C-alpha positions in Angstrom: 22.5 -8.6 63.4 22.4 -9.1 67.2 19.7 -7.6 69.4 22.0 -5.1 71.0 23.4 -3.9 67.6 19.8 -3.2 66.4 18.8 -1.4 69.6 21.9 0.9 69.7 21.9 1.6 66.0 21.4 5.4 65.8 20.5 5.3 62.1 17.3 3.3 62.9 14.2 5.1 64.2 12.3 3.3 67.0 9.7 1.7 64.7 12.4 0.5 62.4 14.1 -1.2 65.3 10.9 -3.0 66.3 10.4 -4.1 62.7 13.9 -5.3 62.3 13.8 -7.3 65.5 10.4 -8.7 64.7 11.5 -9.8 61.2 14.6 -11.4 62.7 12.4 -13.3 65.1 10.1 -14.4 62.3 13.1 -15.5 60.2 14.6 -17.4 63.1 17.7 -15.2 63.2 16.9 -14.3 66.7 15.0 -16.6 69.0 12.2 -15.6 71.4 14.5 -17.0 74.2 17.2 -14.6 73.2 14.8 -11.6 73.2 13.5 -12.6 76.6 17.0 -13.0 78.0 18.0 -9.6 76.7 14.8 -7.9 77.9 15.1 -9.2 81.4 18.1 -7.0 82.1 17.4 -4.1 79.7 16.2 -0.6 80.6 12.5 0.1 80.1 12.8 1.6 76.6 14.8 -1.4 75.3 12.6 -3.9 77.1 9.6 -2.2 75.6 11.1 -2.4 72.1 11.9 -6.1 72.6 8.4 -6.9 73.8 6.9 -4.9 71.0 9.0 -6.9 68.5 7.6 -10.1 70.1 4.1 -8.6 69.7 4.6 -7.8 66.0 6.0 -11.3 65.4 3.1 -12.9 67.3 0.6 -11.0 65.3 1.9 -12.5 62.2 2.7 -15.9 63.7 1.2 -16.5 67.2 2.9 -19.9 67.4 6.2 -18.2 67.6 5.5 -17.5 71.3 6.4 -20.7 73.1 5.1 -21.5 76.6 8.2 -20.1 78.3 7.8 -16.9 76.5 4.0 -16.8 77.2 4.8 -17.1 81.0 7.5 -14.4 80.6 4.9 -12.1 79.0 2.3 -12.9 81.7 4.8 -11.9 84.4 5.7 -8.6 82.6 2.0 -7.6 82.4 2.8 -6.2 85.9 6.0 -4.3 84.9 6.3 -0.7 86.0 6.7 0.6 82.5 3.3 1.3 80.8 4.6 0.4 77.4 5.7 -3.0 78.6 2.3 -3.6 80.1 0.4 -2.7 77.0 2.6 -4.7 74.6 2.4 -7.7 76.9 -1.4 -7.5 76.8 -1.3 -7.4 73.0 0.8 -10.6 73.0 -1.7 -12.3 75.3 -4.5 -11.2 72.9 -2.6 -12.7 70.0 -1.8 -16.0 71.8 -4.7 -16.7 74.2 -6.2 -19.3 72.0 -3.0 -21.3 72.0 -2.6 -21.1 75.8 -6.2 -21.5 76.9 -5.2 -23.8 79.8 -2.6 -21.3 81.0 -4.7 -18.2 81.3 -5.3 -18.0 85.1 -2.4 -15.7 86.0 -2.8 -13.8 82.7 -6.4 -13.0 83.5 -5.5 -11.9 87.0 -2.8 -9.6 85.7 -4.9 -8.2 82.9 -7.7 -7.4 85.5 -5.1 -5.4 87.5 -4.1 -3.5 84.3 -7.8 -2.9 83.6 -7.8 -0.7 86.7 -4.5 1.1 85.8 -4.5 4.9 85.5 -3.2 5.0 81.9 -5.7 4.7 79.1 -3.5 2.7 76.7 -2.8 0.1 79.4 -6.5 -0.2 80.2 -7.4 -0.4 76.5 -4.8 -3.1 75.8 -6.0 -5.1 78.9 -9.6 -4.8 77.8 -8.8 -5.9 74.3 -7.0 -9.0 75.6 -9.8 -9.8 78.1 -12.4 -9.6 75.4 -10.4 -12.0 73.2 -10.2 -14.4 76.2 -13.9 -14.2 76.7 -14.5 -15.0 73.1 -12.7 -18.3 73.6 -15.6 -19.3 75.9 -13.4 -21.0 78.5 -14.4 -22.0 82.1 -13.1 -18.5 83.1 -16.1 -16.7 81.4 -18.6 -16.7 84.2 -16.2 -15.3 86.8 -14.6 -13.0 84.2 -17.9 -11.6 82.9 -18.9 -10.6 86.4 -15.6 -8.8 87.0 -15.9 -7.1 83.6 -19.4 -5.8 84.6 -17.8 -4.2 87.7 -15.0 -2.7 85.6 -17.6 -1.2 83.2 -19.3 0.6 86.0 -16.0 2.5 86.8 -14.6 2.9 83.3 -14.8 6.5 82.1 -13.4 6.0 78.5 -16.3 5.3 76.1 -14.2 3.2 73.7 -13.0 0.9 76.4 -16.4 0.6 78.0 -17.9 -0.1 74.5 -15.6 -3.1 74.0 -16.6 -4.6 77.3 -20.3 -3.9 76.7 -20.3 -5.5 73.3 -18.8 -8.8 74.5 -21.1 -8.9 77.5 -24.1 -8.4 75.2 -22.8 -11.1 72.8 -22.3 -13.6 75.6 -25.8 -13.0 77.0 -27.2 -13.7 73.6 -25.7 -17.2 73.6 
């Protein structure tokens, strides 16, 4: 089944569309390049579904996200649609360990999303940033200092807690 056929199928609920796309990616019936190509011209809802399918697939098999796709995802962290932002952050979380040397722009964009108004976007950005910090790359010193500043402004306890736990863990090392 082609991407468009799945997305316009009225008998499938939104979650089922994501699952079907994701399974097709995992089974190599649809490539990540085809998903990216489709998503680039799609409306926000369909783009979000495509990227969520990539997230589901990358959760099961992070290596499915090739470098071109990783760069695509990093760019779309700054999309106007909140759903696209938070799904991209989840993919970064799933694949950061594979692309340790390509995290500069991802971190920059995640930090922008960490200041976003929407809670889910901030939560997803924080989850990805915490995973990046756990990798203990050369980014940590600068990143931990920025995370401290974000914590001072963050009002949601669950987001703040994630940051505080990783800060504490890194200080103990």
